[in-house]
Every structure is written in structure tokens, then in C-alpha cells.
Kinemage of the C-alpha trace (Angstrom):
@kinemage 1
@onewidth
@group {chain A} dominant
@subgroup {mainchain}
@vectorlist {calphas} color= white
{ca met a 1} P -42.565 -30.320 2.858
{ca ser a 2} L -40.209 -28.405 0.562
{ca arg a 3} L -40.984 -27.436 -3.018
{ca ala a 4} L -38.300 -29.849 -4.247
{ca asp a 5} L -39.906 -32.778 -2.370
{ca ile a 6} L -43.336 -31.971 -3.804
{ca thr a 7} L -41.919 -31.834 -7.321
{ca glu a 8} L -40.125 -35.146 -6.799
{ca arg a 9} L -43.263 -36.934 -5.556
{ca ile a 10} L -45.367 -35.705 -8.479
{ca thr a 11} L -42.707 -36.845 -10.926
{ca glu a 12} L -42.361 -40.287 -9.287
{ca arg a 13} L -46.134 -40.798 -9.512
{ca ala a 14} L -46.079 -39.908 -13.201
{ca met a 15} L -43.228 -42.357 -13.769
{ca ala a 16} L -45.125 -45.143 -11.992
{ca asp a 17} L -48.049 -44.670 -14.409
{ca gly a 18} L -45.898 -44.920 -17.555
{ca ser a 19} L -44.874 -48.163 -19.282
{ca asp a 20} L -42.718 -46.978 -22.206
{ca pro a 21} L -38.985 -47.314 -21.275
{ca ala a 22} L -38.086 -44.315 -23.426
{ca leu a 23} L -40.847 -42.312 -21.776
{ca ser a 24} L -39.639 -43.469 -18.362
{ca gly a 25} L -36.092 -42.318 -19.173
{ca leu a 26} L -37.382 -38.965 -20.354
{ca ser a 27} L -39.515 -38.667 -17.240
{ca arg a 28} L -36.525 -39.368 -15.038
{ca gln a 29} L -34.557 -36.712 -16.891
{ca asn a 30} L -37.421 -34.247 -16.515
{ca ser a 31} L -37.584 -35.153 -12.827
{ca ile a 32} L -33.919 -34.349 -12.388
{ca tyr a 33} L -34.178 -30.973 -14.065
{ca arg a 34} L -37.396 -30.070 -12.297
{ca arg a 35} L -35.770 -30.880 -9.013
{ca thr a 36} L -32.760 -28.817 -10.083
{ca met a 37} L -34.997 -25.826 -10.729
{ca ala a 38} L -36.820 -26.366 -7.444
{ca val a 39} L -33.461 -26.361 -5.617
{ca cys a 40} L -32.524 -23.123 -7.380
{ca asp a 41} L -35.887 -21.569 -6.466
{ca glu a 42} L -35.566 -22.434 -2.787
{ca leu a 43} L -31.979 -21.172 -2.691
{ca ala a 44} L -33.135 -17.925 -4.312
{ca asp a 45} L -35.876 -17.596 -1.679
{ca ala a 46} L -33.233 -17.894 1.046
{ca ala a 47} L -30.987 -15.313 -0.621
{ca leu a 48} L -33.874 -12.883 -1.073
{ca gly a 49} L -34.765 -13.453 2.577
{ca ala a 50} L -31.437 -11.829 3.545
{ca ala a 51} L -29.648 -15.066 4.461
{ca asp a 52} L -25.990 -14.419 5.235
{ca pro a 53} L -23.244 -16.556 3.574
{ca val a 54} L -23.192 -19.039 6.463
{ca arg a 55} L -26.961 -19.573 6.397
{ca leu a 56} L -26.963 -19.767 2.591
{ca thr a 57} L -24.315 -22.501 2.800
{ca glu a 58} L -26.504 -24.442 5.231
{ca val a 59} L -29.568 -24.110 2.967
{ca phe a 60} L -27.659 -25.190 -0.134
{ca ala a 61} L -26.169 -28.208 1.661
{ca glu a 62} L -29.619 -29.265 2.882
{ca leu a 63} L -31.099 -28.955 -0.630
{ca val a 64} L -28.390 -30.959 -2.446
{ca gly a 65} L -27.778 -33.438 0.386
{ca lys a 66} L -24.000 -33.027 0.224
{ca arg a 67} L -21.268 -31.200 2.055
{ca val a 68} L -20.953 -27.634 0.774
{ca val a 69} L -17.854 -25.521 1.436
{ca leu a 70} L -17.455 -21.765 0.890
{ca leu a 71} L -13.883 -20.430 0.588
{ca asp a 72} L -12.705 -16.825 0.397
{ca thr a 73} L -10.370 -15.561 -2.335
{ca ala a 74} L -7.332 -16.724 -0.340
{ca phe a 75} L -8.943 -20.195 -0.073
{ca arg a 76} L -9.587 -19.760 3.632
{ca leu a 77} L -12.729 -21.402 5.009
{ca arg a 78} L -15.735 -19.065 5.248
{ca ala a 79} L -18.466 -21.649 5.888
{ca gln a 80} L -19.268 -25.326 5.499
{ca ala a 81} L -22.358 -27.462 6.128
{ca gly a 82} L -24.043 -30.739 5.308
{ca gly a 83} L -22.660 -34.118 4.325
{ca ser a 84} L -23.094 -37.581 5.750
{ca asp a 85} L -21.248 -39.038 8.696
{ca ser a 86} L -18.791 -40.658 6.277
{ca ser a 87} L -17.778 -37.382 4.641
{ca arg a 88} L -14.603 -35.969 6.144
{ca gly a 89} L -14.990 -32.456 4.789
{ca leu a 90} L -12.326 -30.440 3.036
{ca arg a 91} L -8.739 -31.407 3.853
{ca trp a 92} L -6.950 -29.169 1.377
{ca asn a 93} L -3.664 -27.593 2.402
{ca arg a 94} L -1.891 -25.187 0.088
{ca thr a 95} L 1.505 -26.523 1.134
{ca asp a 96} L 0.612 -29.724 -0.751
{ca pro a 97} L 1.896 -29.281 -4.363
{ca ser a 98} L -1.149 -30.925 -5.956
{ca val a 99} L -3.503 -28.682 -3.988
{ca asp a 100} L -1.483 -25.577 -4.843
{ca arg a 101} L -1.565 -26.414 -8.577
{ca leu a 102} L -5.318 -26.950 -8.416
{ca leu a 103} L -5.939 -23.677 -6.586
{ca arg a 104} L -3.860 -21.772 -9.114
{ca ala a 105} L -5.930 -23.307 -11.894
{ca leu a 106} L -9.133 -22.299 -10.120
{ca glu a 107} L -7.924 -18.714 -9.817
{ca ser a 108} L -7.785 -18.419 -13.593
{ca ala a 109} L -10.628 -20.754 -14.643
{ca arg a 110} L -13.593 -18.531 -13.655
{ca arg a 111} L -16.074 -21.347 -14.456
{ca pro a 112} L -17.297 -24.511 -12.696
{ca leu a 113} L -14.831 -27.399 -12.713
{ca arg a 114} L -15.199 -31.023 -11.680
{ca ile a 115} L -12.189 -32.102 -9.643
{ca pro a 116} L -11.605 -35.871 -9.594
{ca ala a 117} L -10.272 -37.646 -6.540
{ca ile a 118} L -6.500 -38.191 -6.515
{ca pro a 119} L -5.732 -41.154 -4.200
{ca gly a 120} L -2.763 -40.656 -1.924
{ca ser a 121} L -3.024 -36.852 -1.894
{ca leu a 122} L -5.090 -34.311 -0.020
{ca leu a 123} L -7.358 -34.241 -3.078
{ca asp a 124} L -8.724 -37.672 -2.234
{ca gln a 125} L -12.356 -36.562 -2.414
{ca ala a 126} L -13.956 -35.543 -5.704
{ca cys a 127} L -15.886 -32.298 -5.830
{ca leu a 128} L -17.488 -29.706 -8.034
{ca val a 129} L -16.040 -26.189 -7.759
{ca ala a 130} L -17.449 -22.882 -8.989
{ca pro a 131} L -15.910 -19.414 -8.679
{ca val a 132} L -18.043 -16.801 -6.926
{ca val a 133} L -17.633 -13.734 -9.136
{ca val a 134} L -19.234 -10.313 -9.569
{ca arg a 135} L -18.229 -8.838 -12.933
{ca glu a 136} L -14.450 -9.199 -12.881
{ca thr a 137} L -14.110 -9.350 -9.093
{ca ser a 138} L -13.617 -12.720 -7.431
{ca leu a 139} L -15.267 -13.040 -4.021
{ca gly a 140} L -14.557 -16.690 -3.272
{ca tyr a 141} L -15.152 -20.302 -4.314
{ca leu a 142} L -18.091 -22.655 -3.805
{ca leu a 143} L -17.464 -26.399 -3.502
{ca val a 144} L -19.864 -29.343 -3.430
{ca leu a 145} L -18.055 -32.461 -2.206
{ca asp a 146} L -19.048 -35.841 -3.623
{ca glu a 147} L -20.777 -38.242 -1.274
{ca pro a 148} L -20.577 -42.052 -1.328
{ca ala a 149} L -23.285 -43.171 -3.792
{ca pro a 150} L -26.363 -44.470 -1.899
{ca ala a 151} L -28.393 -47.443 -3.095
{ca ser a 152} L -31.063 -46.043 -5.426
{ca asp a 153} L -33.306 -47.037 -8.287
{ca tyr a 154} L -32.518 -43.774 -10.018
{ca pro a 155} L -29.226 -42.722 -11.604
{ca pro a 156} L -27.361 -39.768 -10.155
{ca ala a 157} L -27.951 -36.360 -11.629
{ca pro a 158} L -25.959 -35.803 -14.840
{ca asp a 159} L -23.052 -33.375 -14.813
{ca asp a 160} L -24.911 -30.704 -16.758
{ca ala a 161} L -27.663 -30.590 -14.115
{ca glu a 162} L -25.110 -30.328 -11.291
{ca phe a 163} L -23.214 -27.660 -13.225
{ca leu a 164} L -26.437 -25.736 -13.687
{ca thr a 165} L -27.205 -25.946 -9.971
{ca ile a 166} L -23.785 -24.856 -8.731
{ca thr a 167} L -23.557 -22.079 -11.363
{ca tyr a 168} L -26.868 -20.649 -10.221
{ca ala a 169} L -25.906 -21.113 -6.569
{ca ala a 170} L -22.567 -19.331 -7.156
{ca thr a 171} L -24.476 -16.367 -8.616
{ca leu a 172} L -26.647 -16.133 -5.488
{ca phe a 173} L -23.587 -16.453 -3.260
{ca ala a 174} L -21.939 -13.679 -5.279
{ca leu a 175} L -24.907 -11.362 -4.675
{ca thr a 176} L -24.926 -12.216 -0.958
{ca leu a 177} L -21.175 -11.717 -0.546
{ca ala a 178} L -21.256 -8.494 -2.579
{ca his a 179} L -24.049 -7.154 -0.369
{ca glu a 180} L -22.106 -8.158 2.732
{ca gln a 181} L -18.956 -6.515 1.369
{ca thr a 182} L -20.799 -3.331 0.412
{ca ser a 183} L -22.430 -3.109 3.835
{ca ala a 184} L -19.068 -3.654 5.524
{ca glu a 185} L -17.420 -0.985 3.361
{ca leu a 186} L -20.172 1.533 4.073
{ca asp a 187} L -19.933 0.829 7.795
{ca met a 188} L -16.139 1.170 7.662
{ca arg a 189} L -16.389 4.499 5.823
{ca tyr a 190} L -18.910 5.820 8.329
{ca arg a 191} L -16.745 4.755 11.274
{ca ala a 192} L -13.688 6.316 9.642
{ca ser a 193} L -15.524 9.633 9.190
{ca val a 194} L -16.524 9.628 12.877
{ca val a 195} L -12.976 8.793 13.985
{ca asp a 196} L -11.612 11.585 11.785
{ca ala a 197} L -14.099 14.060 13.282
{ca leu a 198} L -13.167 13.104 16.845
{ca val a 199} L -9.381 13.203 16.442
{ca ser a 200} L -9.593 16.440 14.406
{ca gly a 201} L -11.779 18.195 17.005
{ca his a 202} L -14.699 18.547 14.571
{ca phe a 203} L -17.503 18.370 17.128
{ca leu a 204} L -19.761 20.992 18.661
{ca asp a 205} L -19.046 20.340 22.330
{ca ala a 206} L -18.277 17.583 24.838
{ca asp a 207} L -21.774 16.117 24.510
{ca asp a 208} L -21.468 15.938 20.728
{ca ala a 209} L -18.073 14.245 21.071
{ca arg a 210} L -19.555 11.656 23.428
{ca arg a 211} L -22.443 10.992 21.007
{ca lys a 212} L -19.953 10.403 18.212
{ca ala a 213} L -17.912 8.077 20.429
{ca arg a 214} L -21.038 6.098 21.308
{ca ser a 215} L -21.781 5.623 17.598
{ca leu a 216} L -18.432 3.797 17.403
{ca gly a 217} L -19.498 1.509 20.246
{ca leu a 218} L -17.276 3.278 22.801
{ca arg a 219} L -18.949 3.359 26.194
{ca asp a 220} L -18.973 6.451 28.384
{ca gly a 221} L -16.224 6.426 30.999
{ca thr a 222} L -13.985 4.017 29.070
{ca pro a 223} L -10.369 5.272 28.974
{ca leu a 224} L -9.244 5.764 25.377
{ca his a 225} L -5.830 5.758 23.725
{ca val a 226} L -4.883 7.215 20.371
{ca ala a 227} L -2.460 5.185 18.272
{ca met a 228} L -0.774 6.549 15.157
{ca leu a 229} L 0.989 4.379 12.573
{ca arg a 230} L 3.625 5.850 10.277
{ca pro a 231} L 4.154 5.152 7.424
{ca leu a 232} L 0.689 4.036 6.346
{ca pro a 233} L 0.609 0.217 6.144
{ca pro a 234} L 0.469 -0.910 2.491
{ca asp a 235} L -2.093 -3.653 3.129
{ca leu a 236} L -5.460 -2.573 1.721
{ca val a 237} L -7.327 -4.576 4.379
{ca trp a 238} L -5.524 -3.101 7.385
{ca ala a 239} L -8.858 -2.005 8.911
{ca gln a 240} L -10.006 -5.628 9.176
{ca arg a 241} L -6.614 -6.696 10.521
{ca ile a 242} L -6.648 -3.979 13.174
{ca ala a 243} L -10.160 -5.055 14.163
{ca ala a 244} L -8.784 -8.559 14.788
{ca ile a 245} L -5.808 -7.202 16.785
{ca leu a 246} L -7.765 -4.561 18.745
{ca pro a 247} L -11.494 -5.376 18.867
{ca gly a 248} L -13.605 -2.239 19.165
{ca ala a 249} L -10.968 0.150 17.792
{ca gly a 250} L -11.958 2.799 15.253
{ca thr a 251} L -9.561 3.789 12.464
{ca ala a 252} L -9.115 6.571 9.918
{ca val a 253} L -6.425 7.808 7.526
{ca arg a 254} L -5.333 11.414 8.067
{ca asp a 255} L -2.538 13.169 6.160
{ca gly a 256} L -1.014 9.893 5.029
{ca val a 257} L -0.892 8.248 8.464
{ca leu a 258} L -3.219 5.786 10.167
{ca val a 259} L -4.933 6.922 13.369
{ca ala a 260} L -6.810 4.554 15.685
{ca ile a 261} L -8.969 5.200 18.753
{ca ile a 262} L -8.454 2.268 21.117
{ca pro a 263} L -10.767 1.508 24.050
{ca gly a 264} L -8.945 0.431 27.212
{ca asp a 265} L -5.205 -0.127 27.571
{ca pro a 266} L -3.691 -1.983 24.583
{ca ser a 267} L -1.246 -4.769 25.402
{ca thr a 268} L 2.377 -4.708 24.280
{ca asp a 269} L 1.717 -7.742 22.058
{ca ala a 270} L -1.170 -5.935 20.327
{ca leu a 271} L 0.919 -2.818 19.727
{ca thr a 272} L 3.786 -4.916 18.394
{ca ala a 273} L 1.327 -6.591 16.021
{ca leu a 274} L 0.315 -3.138 14.730
{ca cys a 275} L 3.943 -2.409 13.865
{ca gln a 276} L 4.014 -5.658 11.885
{ca leu a 277} L 1.277 -4.454 9.504
{ca gly a 278} L 3.977 -3.138 7.193
{ca pro a 279} L 7.758 -2.735 6.883
{ca gly a 280} L 9.185 0.007 9.092
{ca val a 281} L 5.814 0.917 10.619
{ca thr a 282} L 6.285 2.782 13.916
{ca cys a 283} L 3.372 3.077 16.339
{ca gly a 284} L 3.010 6.043 18.678
{ca ile a 285} L 0.546 5.712 21.572
{ca ser a 286} L -0.911 8.541 23.617
{ca glu a 287} L -1.587 8.730 27.333
{ca pro a 288} L -5.046 7.553 28.448
{ca val a 289} L -7.768 9.997 27.405
{ca asp a 290} L -10.622 10.213 29.913
{ca ser a 291} L -13.245 11.727 27.587
{ca pro a 292} L -13.713 11.854 23.792
{ca glu a 293} L -13.373 15.655 23.508
{ca leu a 294} L -9.706 15.263 24.588
{ca leu a 295} L -8.842 12.954 21.687
{ca pro a 296} L -7.148 15.742 19.633
{ca arg a 297} L -4.598 16.055 22.445
{ca gly a 298} L -4.047 12.295 22.223
{ca val a 299} L -3.286 12.662 18.503
{ca arg a 300} L -0.578 15.230 19.246
{ca gln a 301} L 0.934 12.957 21.888
{ca ala a 302} L 0.947 9.948 19.560
{ca glu a 303} L 2.616 12.037 16.848
{ca arg a 304} L 5.293 13.270 19.268
{ca ala a 305} L 5.875 9.707 20.424
{ca ile a 306} L 6.607 8.644 16.837
{ca asp a 307} L 8.890 11.631 16.205
{ca leu a 308} L 10.938 10.976 19.344
{ca gly a 309} L 10.901 7.224 18.760
{ca leu a 310} L 12.449 7.721 15.325
{ca arg a 311} L 15.092 10.063 16.767
{ca leu a 312} L 15.913 7.548 19.484
{ca gly a 313} L 16.367 4.692 17.050
{ca arg a 314} L 13.061 2.948 17.787
{ca ala a 315} L 11.696 2.793 14.234
{ca gly a 316} L 9.393 -0.187 13.699
{ca gln a 317} L 8.507 -0.388 17.404
{ca pro a 318} L 5.624 0.812 19.594
{ca val a 319} L 6.478 4.024 21.465
{ca arg a 320} L 4.298 5.060 24.423
{ca tyr a 321} L 4.136 8.771 25.129
{ca asp a 322} L 3.693 8.184 28.868
{ca gln a 323} L 6.987 6.247 28.971
{ca leu a 324} L 9.149 8.911 27.335
{ca gly a 325} L 10.173 10.498 30.645
{ca ile a 326} L 12.015 13.794 30.313
{ca tyr a 327} L 11.695 13.647 26.511
{ca arg a 328} L 8.044 14.654 26.979
{ca leu a 329} L 9.190 17.918 28.554
{ca leu a 330} L 11.846 18.527 25.933
{ca cys a 331} L 9.470 18.071 23.002
{ca thr a 332} L 7.123 20.758 24.403
{ca ile a 333} L 9.853 23.404 24.031
{ca gly a 334} L 9.508 24.825 20.555
{ca asp a 335} L 12.938 26.478 20.274
{ca met a 336} L 15.218 23.485 19.666
{ca gln a 337} L 18.166 25.805 18.998
{ca his a 338} L 17.808 27.057 22.553
{ca leu a 339} L 17.805 23.460 23.847
{ca met a 340} L 20.859 22.490 21.802
{ca gly a 341} L 22.580 25.660 22.978
{ca phe a 342} L 22.070 24.507 26.569
{ca ala a 343} L 23.377 21.029 25.722
{ca arg a 344} L 26.480 22.441 24.061
{ca asp a 345} L 27.120 24.710 27.030
{ca ile a 346} L 27.323 21.612 29.211
{ca leu a 347} L 28.756 18.959 26.891
{ca gly a 348} L 30.164 20.945 23.925
{ca pro a 349} L 33.802 20.029 24.659
{ca leu a 350} L 32.806 16.347 24.923
{ca leu a 351} L 30.937 16.467 21.595
{ca asp a 352} L 33.971 18.056 19.937
{ca tyr a 353} L 36.309 15.486 21.505
{ca asp a 354} L 34.159 12.605 20.169
{ca thr a 355} L 34.180 14.161 16.695
{ca gln a 356} L 37.937 14.766 16.638
{ca his a 357} L 39.017 11.442 18.146
{ca arg a 358} L 36.164 9.241 16.811
{ca thr a 359} L 35.256 8.162 20.330
{ca asp a 360} L 31.828 7.687 21.914
{ca leu a 361} L 32.174 9.283 25.323
{ca val a 362} L 28.717 10.903 25.150
{ca arg a 363} L 27.240 7.416 24.826
{ca thr a 364} L 29.353 6.230 27.776
{ca leu a 365} L 28.096 9.157 29.862
{ca ser a 366} L 24.471 8.411 28.920
{ca val a 367} L 24.739 4.751 29.975
{ca tyr a 368} L 26.610 5.674 33.170
{ca leu a 369} L 23.948 8.190 34.224
{ca his a 370} L 21.121 5.815 33.255
{ca his a 371} L 22.568 3.158 35.590
{ca his a 372} L 22.882 5.585 38.506
{ca gly a 373} L 26.668 5.837 38.342
{ca ser a 374} L 27.295 2.079 38.536
{ca his a 375} L 30.579 1.160 36.842
{ca lys a 376} L 29.657 -2.535 36.866
{ca gln a 377} L 26.238 -2.187 35.203
{ca ser a 378} L 27.580 0.338 32.721
{ca ala a 379} L 30.420 -2.010 31.782
{ca arg a 380} L 27.926 -4.835 31.187
{ca met a 381} L 25.780 -2.602 28.974
{ca leu a 382} L 28.763 -1.249 27.004
{ca his a 383} L 30.564 -4.620 26.843
{ca leu a 384} L 33.623 -3.104 28.492
{ca his a 385} L 35.777 -3.820 31.530
{ca thr a 386} L 34.828 -1.871 34.676
{ca asn a 387} L 38.299 -0.285 34.764
{ca thr a 388} L 37.741 1.010 31.216
{ca val a 389} L 34.446 2.572 32.262
{ca ala a 390} L 36.096 4.176 35.298
{ca tyr a 391} L 38.854 5.593 33.072
{ca arg a 392} L 36.322 6.992 30.600
{ca ile a 393} L 34.251 8.661 33.339
{ca ala a 394} L 37.371 10.304 34.730
{ca arg a 395} L 38.257 11.473 31.224
{ca ile a 396} L 34.717 12.897 30.764
{ca glu a 397} L 35.004 14.876 34.018
{ca thr a 398} L 38.352 16.287 32.875
{ca ile a 399} L 37.051 17.331 29.444
{ca thr a 400} L 33.741 18.837 30.668
{ca gly a 401} L 34.801 20.156 34.069
{ca leu a 402} L 31.810 18.336 35.611
{ca asp a 403} L 31.939 16.597 38.975
{ca leu a 404} L 29.671 13.583 38.416
{ca ser a 405} L 29.613 12.837 42.148
{ca asp a 406} L 27.653 16.079 42.588
{ca pro a 407} L 23.820 15.615 42.192
{ca asp a 408} L 23.339 18.977 40.440
{ca asn a 409} L 26.148 18.241 37.977
{ca arg a 410} L 24.672 14.801 37.256
{ca leu a 411} L 21.219 16.350 36.656
{ca ile a 412} L 22.356 18.964 34.148
{ca ala a 413} L 24.597 16.393 32.431
{ca his a 414} L 21.668 13.975 32.136
{ca val a 415} L 19.362 16.658 30.701
{ca ala a 416} L 22.043 17.671 28.183
{ca val a 417} L 22.499 14.023 27.126
{ca lys a 418} L 18.732 13.603 26.641
{ca ile a 419} L 18.587 16.732 24.466
{ca ile a 420} L 21.416 15.430 22.296
{ca glu a 421} L 19.769 12.006 22.004
{ca ser a 422} L 16.406 13.540 21.138
{ca gln a 423} L 17.983 15.396 18.197
{ca ser a 424} L 20.345 12.695 17.003
{ca gly a 425} L 17.917 10.927 14.597
């Protein structure tokens, strides 16, 4: 039997012995407040017993005999429990104007409010609402929904008693949520420090790198990818969002960019979702890394993938290093002047012709070579007639002196085009 039930029975027995109506009324009032304090005591016991927010919601609902709802600061459902079969639960939707006005009022109220039922709207069930606050920081909102009044010899608890209960409960929820938030932040900081150590090469040897990877929950033998996001997403909760997109990934911020270690092979949809974390965010992805001590190489590959992706006009998209083809070879050559010198030796006259006549023959050549010399496919890609493509290819051969029917000429022309594209930003 709970402490609240014991208190209630003792009070009822005392009331049965009394005959003065005024005394009986006072006894009933004392009963209500004693039960209120007993509810607060039991809820405190649960909080001190390390109950999480979900369990605390269940305990509170059981103690007050009503449906209890816990919302986060964005009014998303965190937990709910209790209520009779006739209670429908919370049906609020922020797209409803009356709900939106109420939620805006709650954001600024910072004290318990009784919300009456508004027939014909989503606010058709009365409730008591209290903000869950630590100092000036809001952590969520606690709601106790009204139940249909049961047949009883005793009046319902007065508003001040219910306000006292929910105010005390909101304080305990605030402590629980703050502890949860602090624990999550500490865990996130620890994981970020481990990720930073791995991708920076700050480990003693391969065994130390594997131990660090295991502390992130990465199993031995699991292929890893390194993803880099540039620019850094502006959302302050990107770590939680990445965890939802890529479960098991570890993240850290290095030199103003976001780096993530991803177990397994991320899907295209997941990588696209990463690019949607902020405007203009480009995601570079490394080749698979077989062991944690090779992660620094994955960082370099992810960075090169972003650099080339931006040059190739793929800003805001995922760019896989292992799908960059010949660009991977080109970006390993440090002397870009030497590369551009080679490209100009092959296609210099064509570049000058495009500049002087405002044409785009280099682009035509690139598409033509990409489609294996097919006039038809090139015309479809360039939105031109096949005869126009044929004329342009003949003009390119005249200007450059290349014979595009010769395999060696096609190879050097293709390499020169890729160099130009890789430097064209």
C-alpha cells in the first residue's frame, strides 16, 4: 500500500469519528493537502531513485490518477501515461491556430496555467500545464489532463492543491531532465574527443586505435567511412540529428568542419540527409577504411572529395571519393601548374577559341568523350541536333589537331578535359 493510500485511510477514519460539519470540512481539506504532500513525497522518492523521464511520467500518472503528458521545448511528445479508458490523450496540433496561440502563451508564461476546454477545437480537453524550467532554461512542459469526474462523496481537489502538486512535480522533472541532458552532453563530449583523436592520428599504435574505436561502440572488423561536412551546419543539435540519420556514427568538429566516423556503408539517402543539415552543406565521403588506425587517410580523402566536388559544381551534394575516377589521380599531383600546362598543351587553342568566340566547345568535347563518341547521346545531353554535334566535333579536331577516332588522342584529350574541369571551380 502506498504512502498516499495510508494517509487517505487515516484521514477518512478521523472524518468518520467527527460530527461537527465545520470540522468535517476542515478535515477534508487537511486530507487533500496531506494526500498532496504524500504524492509529492512518493514522486521525490522515484526521482531520487534515478527514474528516467518516462518512468517518472508513469509514477506521476499513477499517483494522481490522470493522464500525464511530458512535452519537449518544441512541444513534441516525450512521454505520456495514465488516464482512464475514456481519456483520448493529447490531440494538440500546432497547425491549429488556437493550439498555436496557446503554445506561444505557454512559452512566455513560465508558471502553471489551467487551460479550459474549448469545444470544437483541438483544445477540447481541459488540463493543467506547468513549464519544466531550470533557472532560465526551459526543458519542456508537463501536462495533467482532466478526467471525467467520478461519483464521489468528496469534492475534487481545489486548484491551489493541484497547482502545488504540478509545481513540485515540474521541479522534479526539471532535475531529472537536467541530469539526463548533462549526462548526454558529457557522453557527447567524450565521444567527440575520441573521434578527434582517431581522425587526427593521436593514438599510440594500432591496438590503441582499436581500443578507442571500441569505446565508440565500433566493432572490430567493421568497415568504416569518414564523412566531412563543409561548412559546419548551423544547427546546434546536429550531433543528435546525425545520430538519427546514421545510428552508431561518432562526430567531432575540427578546424571549422564536421567530421563523422560511420560504421558500414552509408546509403545515398542518409548522405543526402546530411547535406540537408544546413544551407550549402557539401558532404565528402572517404573510401572504406578497414581498421581504425587508417582513419586519418580517410579524413584526407573526404576533404579531397569536397574540394573536387565544389570545383565540379556539386556543392550541397554528397561526393564519394571512390567515385571520382581519374580526379583521384589528378588531386594527388601537387604541382597544379604542371597539370594545367599539360592541359593547355593539348587543348590550349580550344580554350582560346571558346574565350574569343564565347562558345563552349570544351564542354561539347567533354560530353562527347564521356558518351564514348556517340553523337546521338551527346546531342541528347547537350540538347542539340546530332548534325550540330558532328559539326562541332569536326571543328574541335580542326582547332586542336587531334584525331578523335584515335584511342591515344581520345585518352589525352579526356585527361586534359578532366584537368580543366577539376580547376574550373
